[in-house]
C-alpha positions as a Markdown table, in Angstrom:
| # | Residue | x | y | z |
|---|---|---|---|---|
| 1 | Met | -205.4 | -40.7 | -95.4 |
| 2 | Thr | -205.9 | -44.3 | -96.3 |
| 3 | Ser | -207.8 | -46.9 | -94.4 |
| 4 | Gln | -204.4 | -48.5 | -93.4 |
| 5 | Asp | -203.6 | -45.3 | -91.6 |
| 6 | Leu | -206.4 | -45.9 | -89.2 |
| 7 | Asp | -205.2 | -49.4 | -88.1 |
| 8 | Val | -204.1 | -48.2 | -84.7 |
| 9 | Pro | -203.5 | -50.9 | -82.0 |
| 10 | Leu | -205.5 | -50.0 | -78.9 |
| 11 | Thr | -205.4 | -51.4 | -75.4 |
| 12 | Gln | -208.7 | -52.3 | -73.7 |
| 13 | Glu | -208.6 | -49.1 | -71.6 |
| 14 | Glu | -207.9 | -47.0 | -74.7 |
| 15 | Arg | -210.8 | -48.5 | -76.6 |
| 16 | Tyr | -213.1 | -47.7 | -73.7 |
| 17 | Ala | -211.7 | -44.1 | -73.5 |
| 18 | Met | -212.4 | -43.7 | -77.2 |
| 19 | Val | -216.1 | -44.6 | -76.8 |
| 20 | His | -216.3 | -42.1 | -74.0 |
| 21 | Ile | -214.7 | -39.4 | -76.2 |
| 22 | Val | -217.0 | -40.0 | -79.1 |
| 23 | Ser | -220.1 | -40.0 | -77.0 |
| 24 | Lys | -219.3 | -37.3 | -74.4 |
| 25 | Gly | -216.6 | -35.1 | -75.9 |
| 26 | Asn | -214.0 | -35.6 | -73.2 |
| 27 | Val | -211.4 | -38.1 | -72.1 |
| 28 | Val | -211.2 | -40.5 | -69.2 |
| 29 | His | -207.4 | -41.1 | -68.8 |
| 30 | Ile | -206.9 | -44.4 | -67.1 |
| 31 | Asp | -203.7 | -45.0 | -65.2 |
| 32 | Asp | -203.6 | -47.1 | -62.1 |
| 33 | Arg | -207.2 | -46.0 | -61.3 |
| 34 | Asn | -206.4 | -42.3 | -61.7 |
| 35 | Tyr | -209.0 | -40.7 | -63.9 |
| 36 | Leu | -208.7 | -37.3 | -65.4 |
| 37 | Met | -211.4 | -35.5 | -67.5 |
| 38 | Val | -210.0 | -33.4 | -70.3 |
| 39 | Glu | -211.8 | -31.6 | -73.1 |
| 40 | Val | -211.0 | -32.8 | -76.6 |
| 41 | Ser | -210.5 | -30.5 | -79.7 |
| 42 | Pro | -212.9 | -30.9 | -82.6 |
| 43 | Met | -210.1 | -32.1 | -84.9 |
| 44 | Leu | -209.1 | -34.9 | -82.5 |
| 45 | Met | -212.8 | -35.8 | -82.1 |
| 46 | Asp | -213.1 | -36.3 | -85.9 |
| 47 | Phe | -210.0 | -38.4 | -86.0 |
| 48 | Leu | -211.1 | -40.7 | -83.2 |
| 49 | Arg | -214.5 | -41.0 | -84.8 |
| 50 | Ala | -212.8 | -42.2 | -87.9 |
| 51 | Ile | -210.7 | -44.7 | -86.0 |
| 52 | Lys | -213.9 | -46.1 | -84.4 |
| 53 | Ala | -215.8 | -46.2 | -87.6 |
| 54 | His | -212.9 | -48.0 | -89.3 |
| 55 | Ala | -212.7 | -50.6 | -86.5 |
| 56 | Ala | -216.4 | -51.2 | -87.0 |
| 57 | Thr | -215.9 | -52.0 | -90.7 |
| 58 | Asn | -213.4 | -54.6 | -89.7 |
| 59 | Glu | -216.0 | -56.5 | -87.7 |
| 60 | Gln | -214.8 | -55.2 | -84.4 |
| 61 | Ser | -218.0 | -53.7 | -83.4 |
| 62 | Asp | -218.8 | -56.2 | -80.7 |
| 63 | Glu | -219.7 | -54.2 | -77.5 |
| 64 | Ser | -217.2 | -56.3 | -75.5 |
| 65 | Tyr | -214.4 | -55.0 | -77.7 |
| 66 | Trp | -215.2 | -51.5 | -76.5 |
| 67 | Ser | -215.8 | -52.2 | -72.8 |
| 68 | Leu | -213.6 | -52.5 | -69.8 |
| 69 | Gly | -214.4 | -56.1 | -69.3 |
| 70 | Asp | -214.3 | -57.0 | -65.6 |
| 71 | Arg | -212.8 | -53.6 | -64.6 |
| 72 | Glu | -215.0 | -51.2 | -62.7 |
| 73 | Glu | -216.2 | -48.3 | -64.8 |
| 74 | Pro | -214.6 | -45.0 | -63.7 |
| 75 | Thr | -216.7 | -42.3 | -62.1 |
| 76 | Ile | -216.2 | -38.6 | -62.0 |
| 77 | Pro | -214.6 | -37.7 | -58.6 |
| 78 | Ser | -216.9 | -35.9 | -56.2 |
| 79 | Asn | -214.3 | -33.1 | -55.5 |
| 80 | Arg | -214.9 | -31.5 | -58.9 |
| 81 | Gly | -217.5 | -29.2 | -57.3 |
| 82 | Met | -215.1 | -27.7 | -54.7 |
| 83 | Ser | -214.9 | -24.0 | -53.9 |
| 84 | Leu | -211.6 | -22.2 | -53.6 |
| 85 | Ser | -211.7 | -22.5 | -49.8 |
| 86 | Glu | -212.6 | -26.2 | -49.8 |
| 87 | Ala | -209.9 | -27.0 | -52.3 |
| 88 | Phe | -207.3 | -25.1 | -50.5 |
| 89 | Ala | -208.2 | -26.8 | -47.2 |
| 90 | Ala | -207.9 | -30.2 | -48.9 |
| 91 | Phe | -204.5 | -29.1 | -50.4 |
| 92 | Val | -203.2 | -28.1 | -47.0 |
| 93 | Glu | -204.4 | -31.3 | -45.3 |
| 94 | Glu | -202.6 | -33.4 | -47.9 |
| 95 | Arg | -199.3 | -31.5 | -47.9 |
| 96 | Arg | -199.0 | -30.2 | -44.4 |
| 97 | Glu | -196.9 | -33.1 | -43.1 |
| 98 | Asn | -194.1 | -32.2 | -45.6 |
| 99 | Trp | -194.1 | -28.5 | -44.8 |
| 100 | Gly | -192.1 | -26.6 | -42.3 |
| 101 | Glu | -193.4 | -23.5 | -40.5 |
| 102 | Thr | -192.1 | -21.2 | -43.2 |
| 103 | Ser | -194.1 | -23.1 | -45.9 |
| 104 | His | -197.2 | -23.0 | -43.8 |
| 105 | Gln | -197.0 | -19.2 | -43.4 |
| 106 | Ala | -196.2 | -18.7 | -47.1 |
| 107 | Tyr | -199.2 | -20.7 | -48.2 |
| 108 | Asp | -201.4 | -18.9 | -45.6 |
| 109 | Arg | -200.4 | -15.6 | -47.1 |
| 110 | Val | -201.1 | -16.8 | -50.7 |
| 111 | Tyr | -204.5 | -18.1 | -49.7 |
| 112 | Arg | -205.4 | -14.8 | -48.1 |
| 113 | Ile | -204.5 | -13.0 | -51.3 |
| 114 | Met | -206.5 | -15.4 | -53.5 |
| 115 | Ser | -209.5 | -15.5 | -51.1 |
| 116 | Glu | -209.8 | -11.7 | -50.8 |
| 117 | Thr | -209.2 | -11.3 | -54.6 |
| 118 | Leu | -211.5 | -14.0 | -56.0 |
| 119 | Gly | -213.7 | -14.9 | -53.0 |
| 120 | Pro | -213.5 | -18.0 | -50.9 |
| 121 | Asp | -216.7 | -19.5 | -52.3 |
| 122 | Thr | -215.7 | -19.2 | -55.9 |
| 123 | Pro | -216.1 | -22.6 | -57.7 |
| 124 | Met | -212.6 | -23.9 | -58.7 |
| 125 | Lys | -213.9 | -24.8 | -62.1 |
| 126 | Ser | -214.9 | -21.2 | -62.8 |
| 127 | Ile | -211.4 | -19.8 | -62.2 |
| 128 | Thr | -209.7 | -18.8 | -65.4 |
| 129 | Pro | -206.3 | -17.4 | -66.4 |
| 130 | Asp | -207.8 | -13.9 | -66.3 |
| 131 | His | -208.8 | -14.4 | -62.6 |
| 132 | Leu | -205.2 | -15.4 | -61.9 |
| 133 | Val | -203.9 | -12.3 | -63.6 |
| 134 | Gln | -205.9 | -10.4 | -61.0 |
| 135 | Val | -204.1 | -12.4 | -58.3 |
| 136 | Lys | -200.7 | -11.7 | -59.9 |
| 137 | Asp | -201.4 | -8.0 | -60.0 |
| 138 | Val | -202.3 | -8.0 | -56.3 |
| 139 | Ile | -199.1 | -10.0 | -55.4 |
| 140 | Met | -197.0 | -7.5 | -57.3 |
| 141 | Ala | -198.7 | -4.4 | -55.7 |
| 142 | Leu | -198.1 | -5.4 | -52.1 |
| 143 | Pro | -195.4 | -3.5 | -50.1 |
| 144 | Lys | -192.6 | -5.0 | -48.1 |
| 145 | Ile | -193.4 | -6.6 | -44.7 |
| 146 | Tyr | -197.1 | -5.7 | -45.2 |
| 147 | Gly | -198.1 | -8.4 | -42.7 |
| 148 | Val | -196.2 | -6.6 | -40.0 |
| 149 | Leu | -196.9 | -3.0 | -40.9 |
| 150 | Phe | -200.6 | -3.3 | -41.6 |
| 151 | Lys | -202.2 | -5.8 | -39.3 |
| 152 | Gly | -205.9 | -5.7 | -39.4 |
| 153 | Leu | -206.2 | -4.1 | -42.8 |
| 154 | Ser | -207.6 | -5.9 | -45.9 |
| 155 | Ile | -205.4 | -6.6 | -48.9 |
| 156 | Gln | -207.0 | -3.9 | -50.8 |
| 157 | Glu | -206.6 | -1.4 | -48.0 |
| 158 | Ile | -202.9 | -2.3 | -47.8 |
| 159 | Ile | -202.5 | -1.7 | -51.5 |
| 160 | Glu | -204.2 | 1.7 | -51.2 |
| 161 | Arg | -201.8 | 2.6 | -48.4 |
| 162 | Gln | -198.9 | 1.6 | -50.5 |
| 163 | Lys | -200.0 | 3.9 | -53.3 |
| 164 | Ala | -200.8 | 6.8 | -51.0 |
| 165 | Glu | -197.4 | 6.6 | -49.1 |
| 166 | Asn | -195.3 | 5.3 | -52.0 |
| 167 | Leu | -194.0 | 2.4 | -49.9 |
| 168 | Pro | -191.3 | 0.2 | -51.2 |
| 169 | Leu | -192.5 | -2.9 | -53.1 |
| 170 | Arg | -191.2 | -6.4 | -52.6 |
| 171 | Ser | -188.4 | -7.9 | -54.6 |
| 172 | Leu | -188.9 | -9.9 | -57.8 |
| 173 | Thr | -187.7 | -13.0 | -56.0 |
| 174 | Thr | -190.3 | -12.6 | -53.3 |
| 175 | Ile | -193.0 | -12.0 | -55.9 |
| 176 | Asn | -192.0 | -15.1 | -57.9 |
| 177 | His | -192.0 | -17.2 | -54.8 |
| 178 | Glu | -195.6 | -16.4 | -54.1 |
| 179 | Leu | -196.6 | -16.8 | -57.8 |
| 180 | Lys | -194.9 | -20.3 | -57.6 |
| 181 | Tyr | -197.0 | -21.1 | -54.5 |
| 182 | Val | -200.2 | -20.2 | -56.5 |
| 183 | Ala | -199.1 | -22.3 | -59.4 |
| 184 | Thr | -198.3 | -25.3 | -57.2 |
| 185 | Phe | -201.8 | -25.1 | -55.7 |
| 186 | Phe | -203.4 | -25.2 | -59.1 |
| 187 | Glu | -201.1 | -28.0 | -60.2 |
| 188 | Trp | -202.3 | -30.0 | -57.3 |
| 189 | Ala | -205.9 | -29.2 | -58.1 |
| 190 | Thr | -205.4 | -30.4 | -61.7 |
| 191 | Ser | -203.8 | -33.7 | -60.5 |
| 192 | Arg | -206.7 | -34.3 | -58.1 |
| 193 | Trp | -209.4 | -33.7 | -60.7 |
| 194 | Val | -210.7 | -30.6 | -59.0 |
| 195 | Ile | -210.2 | -28.7 | -62.3 |
| 196 | Asp | -209.8 | -29.8 | -65.9 |
| 197 | Arg | -207.0 | -27.4 | -66.9 |
| 198 | His | -204.2 | -25.6 | -65.2 |
| 199 | Pro | -205.0 | -21.9 | -65.4 |
| 200 | Ala | -201.6 | -20.8 | -63.9 |
| 201 | Lys | -199.1 | -22.0 | -66.4 |
| 202 | Gln | -196.3 | -19.6 | -67.3 |
| 203 | Phe | -197.4 | -17.7 | -64.3 |
| 204 | Met | -194.1 | -16.4 | -62.9 |
| 205 | Leu | -192.3 | -13.2 | -64.0 |
| 206 | Pro | -189.6 | -13.9 | -66.5 |
| 207 | Pro | -185.9 | -13.2 | -65.5 |
| 208 | Gln | -185.6 | -10.5 | -68.2 |
| 209 | Arg | -188.1 | -8.4 | -66.3 |
| 210 | Met | -185.3 | -7.9 | -63.7 |
| 211 | Ser | -183.6 | -5.2 | -65.8 |
| 212 | Asn | -186.7 | -3.1 | -65.9 |
| 213 | Ser | -188.2 | -4.2 | -62.7 |
| 214 | Ile | -189.1 | -1.9 | -59.9 |
| 215 | Thr | -187.3 | -4.3 | -57.6 |
| 216 | Lys | -183.8 | -3.8 | -59.2 |
| 217 | Arg | -181.5 | -2.5 | -56.5 |
| 218 | Asp | -179.3 | 0.5 | -56.9 |
| 219 | Pro | -176.1 | 1.2 | -54.9 |
| 220 | Phe | -176.3 | 3.7 | -52.1 |
| 221 | Ser | -174.9 | 7.1 | -52.9 |
| 222 | Ile | -172.2 | 8.7 | -50.7 |
| 223 | Lys | -175.0 | 10.9 | -49.3 |
| 224 | Asp | -177.0 | 7.8 | -48.5 |
| 225 | Leu | -174.0 | 6.1 | -46.8 |
| 226 | Gln | -173.3 | 9.2 | -44.8 |
| 227 | Cys | -176.9 | 9.2 | -43.5 |
| 228 | Ile | -176.7 | 5.6 | -42.6 |
| 229 | Phe | -173.4 | 5.7 | -40.8 |
| 230 | Ser | -174.2 | 9.0 | -39.0 |
| 231 | Ala | -177.4 | 7.6 | -37.6 |
| 232 | Pro | -177.7 | 7.4 | -33.8 |
| 233 | Ile | -176.9 | 3.7 | -33.9 |
| 234 | Tyr | -173.4 | 4.8 | -35.0 |
| 235 | Ser | -173.1 | 8.3 | -33.4 |
| 236 | Gly | -174.8 | 7.6 | -30.0 |
| 237 | Cys | -178.3 | 6.3 | -29.3 |
| 238 | Leu | -180.6 | 5.5 | -26.5 |
| 239 | Asn | -180.1 | 1.8 | -27.1 |
| 240 | Asp | -179.9 | -0.5 | -30.1 |
| 241 | Gly | -183.4 | -1.9 | -29.5 |
| 242 | Tyr | -186.4 | 0.3 | -29.8 |
| 243 | Gly | -184.3 | 3.3 | -29.1 |
| 244 | Phe | -182.0 | 2.8 | -32.1 |
| 245 | Ala | -183.1 | 6.0 | -33.8 |
| 246 | Arg | -183.1 | 8.3 | -30.7 |
| 247 | Pro | -179.9 | 10.2 | -29.9 |
| 248 | Gly | -178.2 | 9.2 | -26.7 |
| 249 | Leu | -174.9 | 8.4 | -25.0 |
| 250 | Asn | -174.7 | 4.7 | -25.7 |
| 251 | Lys | -172.7 | 3.2 | -28.6 |
| 252 | Pro | -173.5 | -0.5 | -28.5 |
| 253 | Gln | -171.6 | -2.6 | -31.1 |
| 254 | Arg | -173.7 | -5.5 | -31.8 |
| 255 | Ala | -175.6 | -6.8 | -34.9 |
| 256 | Arg | -177.2 | -3.5 | -35.9 |
| 257 | Phe | -173.7 | -1.8 | -35.7 |
| 258 | Trp | -171.6 | -4.5 | -37.4 |
| 259 | Ile | -173.7 | -6.1 | -40.1 |
| 260 | Pro | -174.1 | -3.0 | -42.3 |
| 261 | Leu | -170.4 | -2.2 | -41.9 |
| 262 | Ile | -169.4 | -5.8 | -42.8 |
| 263 | Ala | -171.6 | -5.6 | -45.9 |
| 264 | Leu | -170.1 | -2.2 | -47.0 |
| 265 | Phe | -166.5 | -3.5 | -46.7 |
| 266 | Ser | -166.9 | -7.1 | -47.8 |
| 267 | Gly | -169.9 | -7.2 | -50.2 |
| 268 | Met | -171.3 | -10.2 | -48.4 |
| 269 | Arg | -175.0 | -10.9 | -48.5 |
| 270 | Met | -177.2 | -10.3 | -45.5 |
| 271 | Gly | -177.8 | -14.0 | -45.0 |
| 272 | Glu | -174.1 | -14.8 | -45.1 |
| 273 | Ile | -173.4 | -12.2 | -42.4 |
| 274 | Val | -176.2 | -13.0 | -40.1 |
| 275 | Arg | -175.2 | -16.7 | -40.0 |
| 276 | Leu | -171.6 | -16.0 | -39.1 |
| 277 | Arg | -170.1 | -17.9 | -36.2 |
| 278 | Lys | -166.9 | -17.5 | -34.3 |
| 279 | Val | -165.4 | -20.5 | -36.2 |
| 280 | Asp | -166.1 | -18.7 | -39.5 |
| 281 | Ile | -163.4 | -16.0 | -38.7 |
| 282 | Lys | -160.1 | -17.6 | -39.6 |
| 283 | Val | -156.6 | -16.8 | -40.6 |
| 284 | Val | -155.8 | -18.0 | -44.1 |
| 285 | Asp | -152.3 | -17.5 | -45.3 |
| 286 | Asp | -151.6 | -15.0 | -42.6 |
| 287 | Thr | -154.8 | -13.0 | -43.5 |
| 288 | His | -157.9 | -12.7 | -41.4 |
| 289 | Cys | -160.9 | -13.8 | -43.4 |
| 290 | Phe | -164.6 | -14.5 | -43.3 |
| 291 | Val | -164.9 | -18.1 | -44.4 |
| 292 | Val | -168.3 | -18.5 | -46.1 |
| 293 | Ser | -168.8 | -22.2 | -46.3 |
| 294 | Ser | -171.4 | -24.2 | -48.2 |
| 295 | Gln | -171.5 | -26.8 | -45.3 |
| 296 | Val | -174.8 | -26.6 | -43.5 |
| 297 | Arg | -174.8 | -27.2 | -39.8 |
| 298 | Ala | -177.6 | -29.3 | -38.3 |
| 299 | Glu | -178.6 | -26.3 | -36.1 |
| 300 | Asp | -178.9 | -24.0 | -39.1 |
| 301 | Ser | -182.3 | -25.1 | -40.4 |
| 302 | Gly | -183.0 | -23.4 | -43.7 |
| 303 | Asn | -179.4 | -22.2 | -43.9 |
| 304 | Arg | -178.5 | -22.5 | -47.6 |
| 305 | Leu | -176.1 | -20.4 | -49.6 |
| 306 | Lys | -177.4 | -18.9 | -52.8 |
| 307 | Asn | -175.1 | -20.8 | -55.1 |
| 308 | Gln | -171.9 | -22.9 | -55.2 |
| 309 | Ala | -169.9 | -19.9 | -56.0 |
| 310 | Ala | -170.9 | -18.5 | -52.6 |
| 311 | Thr | -168.5 | -20.9 | -50.9 |
| 312 | Arg | -165.4 | -18.7 | -50.5 |
| 313 | Lys | -163.0 | -16.8 | -48.3 |
| 314 | Val | -163.3 | -13.0 | -48.0 |
| 315 | Pro | -160.3 | -11.1 | -46.5 |
| 316 | Ile | -161.4 | -8.8 | -43.7 |
| 317 | His | -161.0 | -5.1 | -44.6 |
| 318 | Ser | -158.5 | -3.1 | -42.5 |
| 319 | Thr | -161.3 | -0.7 | -41.6 |
| 320 | Leu | -163.2 | -3.4 | -39.8 |
| 321 | Leu | -160.0 | -4.6 | -38.0 |
| 322 | Ala | -159.3 | -1.0 | -36.9 |
| 323 | Leu | -162.8 | -0.7 | -35.5 |
| 324 | Gly | -162.1 | -3.7 | -33.2 |
| 325 | Phe | -164.0 | -6.4 | -35.1 |
| 326 | Leu | -161.6 | -9.1 | -33.9 |
| 327 | Lys | -162.1 | -8.1 | -30.3 |
| 328 | Phe | -165.9 | -8.3 | -30.9 |
| 329 | Val | -165.4 | -11.8 | -32.3 |
| 330 | Asp | -163.3 | -12.8 | -29.4 |
| 331 | Ser | -166.1 | -11.9 | -27.0 |
| 332 | Lys | -168.4 | -14.4 | -28.6 |
| 333 | Ser | -168.8 | -18.1 | -27.9 |
| 334 | Asp | -170.6 | -19.2 | -31.1 |
| 335 | Leu | -173.0 | -17.0 | -33.2 |
| 336 | Leu | -171.6 | -13.5 | -33.7 |
| 337 | Phe | -175.0 | -11.9 | -33.7 |
| 338 | Asp | -176.8 | -14.1 | -31.2 |
| 339 | Glu | -179.1 | -11.3 | -30.1 |
| 340 | Ile | -181.1 | -11.8 | -33.3 |
| 341 | Lys | -183.4 | -14.5 | -32.0 |
| 342 | Gly | -185.3 | -16.9 | -34.2 |
| 343 | Arg | -186.2 | -20.6 | -34.7 |
| 344 | Asp | -183.9 | -20.9 | -37.7 |
| 345 | His | -181.5 | -19.0 | -39.9 |
| 346 | Arg | -184.2 | -17.8 | -42.4 |
| 347 | Phe | -186.3 | -16.4 | -39.6 |
| 348 | Arg | -183.3 | -14.5 | -38.1 |
| 349 | Val | -182.4 | -13.0 | -41.5 |
| 350 | Asn | -186.0 | -12.0 | -42.0 |
| 351 | Leu | -186.1 | -10.2 | -38.7 |
| 352 | Phe | -182.9 | -8.2 | -39.5 |
| 353 | Ser | -184.2 | -7.5 | -43.0 |
| 354 | Gln | -187.5 | -6.1 | -41.6 |
| 355 | Trp | -185.6 | -3.8 | -39.3 |
| 356 | Phe | -183.0 | -2.5 | -41.7 |
| 357 | Asn | -185.1 | -2.3 | -44.9 |
| 358 | Gly | -188.1 | -1.1 | -43.1 |
| 359 | Arg | -187.6 | 0.8 | -39.9 |
| 360 | Phe | -183.9 | 1.8 | -40.1 |
| 361 | Leu | -183.8 | 3.2 | -43.7 |
| 362 | Lys | -187.0 | 5.1 | -43.1 |
| 363 | Ser | -185.5 | 6.6 | -39.9 |
| 364 | Val | -182.6 | 8.1 | -41.9 |
| 365 | Gly | -184.8 | 9.4 | -44.7 |
| 366 | Ile | -184.0 | 6.7 | -47.3 |
| 367 | Thr | -187.4 | 5.8 | -48.9 |
| 368 | Ser | -186.6 | 4.7 | -52.5 |
| 369 | Asn | -187.8 | 1.2 | -53.2 |
| 370 | Lys | -184.6 | 0.6 | -55.2 |
| 371 | Leu | -182.5 | 1.0 | -52.1 |
| 372 | Ala | -182.2 | -1.8 | -49.6 |
| 373 | Phe | -179.6 | -3.8 | -47.7 |
| 374 | His | -178.5 | -5.4 | -50.9 |
| 375 | Ser | -177.4 | -2.0 | -52.1 |
| 376 | Phe | -174.3 | -2.4 | -50.0 |
| 377 | Arg | -173.3 | -5.3 | -52.3 |
| 378 | His | -173.8 | -3.0 | -55.3 |
| 379 | Cys | -171.6 | -0.4 | -53.7 |
| 380 | Phe | -168.8 | -2.9 | -53.0 |
| 381 | Arg | -169.0 | -4.2 | -56.6 |
| 382 | Asp | -168.8 | -0.6 | -58.0 |
| 383 | Glu | -165.7 | 0.1 | -55.9 |
| 384 | Leu | -164.0 | -3.1 | -57.1 |
| 385 | Arg | -164.9 | -2.1 | -60.7 |
| 386 | Asn | -163.5 | 1.5 | -60.1 |
| 387 | Ala | -160.3 | 0.0 | -58.8 |
| 388 | Gly | -159.8 | -2.0 | -62.0 |
| 389 | Ile | -160.0 | -5.4 | -60.2 |
| 390 | Pro | -160.1 | -8.3 | -62.7 |
| 391 | Val | -163.5 | -10.0 | -63.0 |
| 392 | Asp | -162.2 | -13.4 | -61.9 |
| 393 | Ile | -161.0 | -11.9 | -58.6 |
| 394 | Val | -164.2 | -10.0 | -58.2 |
| 395 | Arg | -166.2 | -13.2 | -58.6 |
| 396 | Glu | -163.9 | -15.0 | -56.1 |
| 397 | Ile | -164.5 | -12.3 | -53.5 |
| 398 | Gly | -168.2 | -11.7 | -54.0 |
| 399 | Gly | -169.3 | -15.2 | -54.7 |
| 400 | Trp | -171.0 | -14.2 | -57.9 |
| 401 | Ser | -171.8 | -17.1 | -60.2 |
| 402 | Arg | -169.7 | -17.4 | -63.3 |
| 403 | Thr | -171.3 | -17.1 | -66.7 |
| 404 | Arg | -172.1 | -20.3 | -68.7 |
| 405 | Tyr | -169.1 | -19.6 | -70.9 |
| 406 | Gly | -166.6 | -19.2 | -68.1 |
| 407 | Phe | -164.8 | -22.4 | -68.9 |
| 408 | Glu | -161.5 | -21.0 | -67.8 |
| 409 | Ser | -162.8 | -21.3 | -64.2 |
| 410 | Ile | -162.4 | -25.1 | -64.2 |
| 411 | Tyr | -158.6 | -24.7 | -64.4 |
| 412 | Gly | -156.3 | -23.9 | -61.5 |
| 413 | Ser | -156.9 | -23.8 | -57.7 |
| 414 | Gly | -158.1 | -20.3 | -57.3 |
| 415 | Val | -156.7 | -16.9 | -56.4 |
| 416 | Arg | -154.1 | -16.6 | -53.6 |
| 417 | Thr | -155.5 | -15.0 | -50.4 |
| 418 | Ala | -152.9 | -12.2 | -50.5 |
| 419 | Val | -154.2 | -11.2 | -54.0 |
| 420 | Leu | -157.8 | -11.2 | -52.7 |
| 421 | Ala | -156.7 | -9.1 | -49.7 |
| 422 | Glu | -155.0 | -6.6 | -51.9 |
| 423 | Ala | -158.2 | -6.2 | -53.9 |
| 424 | Val | -160.4 | -5.8 | -50.9 |
| 425 | Glu | -158.1 | -3.1 | -49.5 |
| 426 | Lys | -158.7 | -1.0 | -52.7 |
| 427 | Val | -162.3 | -0.6 | -51.7 |
| 428 | His | -162.9 | 2.8 | -50.2 |
| 429 | Tyr | -165.6 | 5.3 | -50.5 |
| 430 | Pro | -164.3 | 8.8 | -51.3 |
| 431 | Gly | -166.4 | 11.5 | -49.5 |
| 432 | Leu | -167.7 | 9.1 | -46.8 |
| 433 | Asp | -166.7 | 10.3 | -43.3 |
| 434 | Ile | -166.8 | 7.6 | -40.6 |
| 435 | Ser | -164.0 | 9.1 | -38.5 |
| 436 | His | -166.5 | 9.3 | -35.6 |
| 437 | Leu | -166.6 | 5.5 | -35.4 |
| 438 | Phe | -162.9 | 5.5 | -34.4 |
| 439 | Arg | -162.9 | 8.0 | -31.6 |
| 440 | Asp | -163.7 | 5.5 | -28.8 |
| 441 | Gln | -161.5 | 2.7 | -30.2 |
| 442 | Glu | -158.5 | 1.4 | -28.3 |
| 443 | Pro | -155.4 | 0.5 | -30.4 |
| 444 | Ala | -156.3 | -2.6 | -32.3 |
| 445 | Glu | -153.4 | -4.9 | -31.3 |
| 446 | Glu | -155.3 | -7.9 | -32.4 |
| 447 | Ser | -154.7 | -6.9 | -36.1 |
| 448 | Ala | -151.1 | -7.8 | -35.5 |
| 449 | Gln | -151.9 | -11.1 | -33.7 |
| 450 | Arg | -152.9 | -13.7 | -36.2 |
| 451 | Lys | -155.4 | -15.8 | -34.4 |
| 452 | Asn | -157.8 | -18.4 | -35.5 |
| 453 | Tyr | -161.3 | -18.6 | -33.9 |
């Protein structure tokens, strides 16, 4: 390195920062009065010392050259001594106006996990990546809907119950959401000088973990499906509320009856079914269809489809028509499953998920953590595959995203409704007996009456 290599033009703020580095071993980054203390490596220290020494040999050693002039000297912010609880309270106070109720609840859950794992009085500056590995392990070990099932228990007690009872764990998506909330908190702490370095970088589980993950869903077996559709909710129950699992004379056909059947014969996602309204059942090219639209209504707060490919029409399977689905639709004024109460769409979906994936499956003896409502979608996909349906038609029906190399998808206007309907009709489940569902049905004249809703 020659002396000319050290002729680096510096601003007044950069010259001041250099003095600070050389004397104290850390950096004051000055940008619109925002100051950030960062440790400097020994190699960079040596380099900056050389620059300063070279500047001195060029008769630039006047103290005014290395000062801030009339600018106020930066001070270390007082919040650098915050504990975990103090920092999180400051974080919530700053962000709360931009959060909805769902975000508030999510961050409350995350803080509870961090607080019980690390301790609320732990100094923020002492938290290392190893500490956050402990937090990650706890987040991954918690069972589904633990807040509902285990009120009053500590996080550690809940994990012990999960191990003892082999309770189903949460999905990779849910785990990554919580890990993202943790990372967001520490990003904020870094930007507000509470800590020097972000300990939660590369914190989320990588997508490739999905193939080996405990949360990967399996399809239901025929035996599983028989257990589900022979349950009292389908064969006769006390009621479809708290008495859904108790045999009785009632056969109510509402959300808990229809939603699993729709999933089995359409492959639609839980969120797509729960959000259905009367206007979403339409006749397209003389075929009754579910129209899954990307348009978000003002009343459907939080109602977002998974991806653009999810905007589609799904022909209604003849089994659903024969069971009287159109008569059920005709009896509604707006939401098809209006008995699922909630402040917004996400809350309603969460309620149904807690019932089906928690209470209902357990009531019929299905306890594998790889089986959940989404398993219906896997069943549907398998039946399309077994029927030899081309992949572009499968994607059109199921709303699966196309691969990055699916350039052919930009050509043409899509698959005709009649072709989609033919593919859907090839879905059947050999060995599954649901004949008992038809015994009390009147002739489904509506299947012959093409009617828009």
